[in-house]
N, C-alpha and C positions, 0 to 999 in steps of 0.2 A: 608701415605701422598698422594700417587698417587690416592687412592680412594677418598680422600677429594677433590682433584683437579678435578677429573672426575665428581663428584657430583656437584661441583660448575659450571663446564662447562655445564652440562645438565640443571641446574637451569637457567643459563643465556640464553641458547637456548630456553627454555620454555617461558621465559619472552619476548624474541624477537618474537617468533612465535605467541603468543597470542596478541601482540600489532598490528600485521598485519591482524587481523581478521576483520570481518564485524560487523556492528551494524545494528539492525533491529528496525524500528519504525513502530508501528501499530496504526491505528485510526479506530474507529467504530462509527456508528450513525444510528438513525432510526427515522421515523415518523410513523404516523398511517398506511401509505400505502407502505413505502419502507424502506429497510435496506441496508446500504452500508459499505464496509470495504476497507481501503486503506493501503497498506503495502509498505514501502520503505526499501530496503536492501542497506545500505551505505557501499561502498567499500573503498573510499578515501574521502578526504575533498571536492572533486568536481566530484564524480562519484557515481551513484546509479542506481538501477534497481527497478522499481515499479510494483505493481500488484494491481488489484482491483476486487471486486465482488459487484454486485447489485442484490437485490432480492425483488420481489413484495410480500407484506404481505397480500393482499386482498384474498378473496375466489376465484374469477375468475380472471385469468390472464388478464392484460389490453390489449387493442388493441395495436399492435406493427406496425411499428417500434417505437423506442424511441430515443430521443436525450438527451445527458447528459453531464455534466461537473463534474469531481471529482478531486480536486486539480488542477494540470496543465494538466490533460488528458481530452480530449473531444471526443465525438463520435456522429455521426449523422446517423440515419437510422439503428440502431442496432436492431436485432431481439432477443427477449427473448426465452429461451428454454421452453420445456414443463412444467418445474417447475416454470416458471415465473422469471428466473434469467439469468444473463449473467456475464461473468468474462473474464479477460485478464491478462496475465503476460508477462514479457519480455520487457516492456517499459523501455528503459535505456537511460541514458545520461552521457556524459563525458565532463568535462569542464563546468559544470552547478552548480547552487546553489542547494545543496542537502536539503532534508527534515530534519527538526529537531523536537524534541519532543514538542517544544513550538509553532510549526506552527499551523495555523488555516486552516484546510482542509474543504472547502465548497463543498457541493454536490447539484446539481440542475438537475432535470429530467423533461422532457416534453413528454407527450404521449396523443394522442387522444384529443388534445385541452386543456389538463390540465397541471399544473406545480406544482412541489413540491420541496422544498429546506430545507436544514438543515446543521448544522455544525457537523463534525465528531470530536470526542474527542480522545485524546491519551489514549491508554490502557496499555502502559508499561513504 
């Protein structure tokens, strides 16, 4: 009897702990010249941490710096690395509207007088 109660308590503890976990939502997209990824780690109904990566797909890296918007994140004057990419993580908010799987994540980038835009699609 004690064994059954112990197993029941462990099962309930497991349910409680898994309910407190995080949800991750990931979006990808690309054009002929750029590829972008946006990931949101949702901790509560109004708290998340986001990260993104952007990569140039052309043969020669474009003239930098670049200005971009990806979801609610924007950057001005960012330099690409030697591989033609840039990334950032650790953008977080609390008390905000969090990203959902149904969101429309738009990406726009400007470089050397050119502009490219596309929508990222949910991949999970």
